[in-house]
C-alpha positions, 0 to 999 in steps of 0.5 A: 109595492105589490102589483095590485097597488101599482095597478090601482095607483096607475089607474087613479093617476091616469084618470085624475090626470085626464079629468084635470086636463080635460075638465078642471083646467077648462073651467077657467076659475080665478087663480089656481086650478083644482089639483085632483092629481095632488089629492090622489097622491095624498090619498094613496100616501095616507094609506101606503106610507111615505116611500110609496107616496114618494114614488107615486108622487114622482110618477104622477108629476112626471106624467103631468110634466109630459101631458099636453098642454104642459109648458114647463120643464119635464121633472118640475112637477114630478119633484114637487109631488115626490116631496109632497107624497113623501111628507104626506106619508110621514103623517100617516099614523101607524097606530090607526088612532086618528078618527077625525077629518081635521088632521087630513084637512090640514094636510090637504091645505098644507099640501096645496100651499106647499106644492104651489110654493115649491112649484114657483120656487123651482120655476124661479130657479129655472127662470120661469117667473109666470107666478109673479105675473099671476100673483103668488098670493092669489094662487096660494089662496085659491089653490087651498080653497079649491083643493079643500072643497074637492078633498072630502069627495075624493080623498076618502074614496081613494083611501077606501079603494087603496085599502080594498086593493090589499084585499084586507080592508080591516088590516089596520084595524086588526093590528092597531085596535082602532080605525085608520085615517080613511075610516076616521075621515069617512065617519066624521067628514062624510058620514059614511063608515067602512070596515066598522060595519062589517066587523059589527055584522060579524060580531052579531053573527057570532053572538047569534050562533052562540045563542043558538048553540046554547039553546040546542044544548039546553034542549038536549039536556032536558 
């Protein structure tokens, strides 16, 4: 990854971890805790692809394993987020034709359920049976609901920042001939549009210049 990608990814992961530990974990919501760190990994993997998603997921999970008040073996959540980041990057469309928020929403729900199952499964392998006492079904349901409610306010913003970190927000649009996942989510999920407006303004400015040039030529001929 380029330096700007690494800097942005590190900053977002650290901020998300601080918010999750100091705010979300203290809300005492029933069932699971909203996983902001998971949403950051998903948003970056949607833009940067599966390899970067795996590296970012591993680093984010390792920080979560070491950050207090972690009470599990180090590397457990790192493995989970590494797998989730890799799989999320695989569903990133290469042609940029996905314009609906339905696909990313489904991925968020699948990632919330999959991460909970993987975490519980790895815990069972190392002898941690805490999920059995809490209730795995309740954890799966609440994790999916909380992450789904939080995703529209975080994932599009993260994806937009990731595009801007490459200093070319319209790179995928130019190559693919259409909007990418971020623009599709922003348009249909939140009502915002990024990139398309800039392209429209440039096209309008070019048309205005062409009209002015035509008028000037017509005056000279007269």
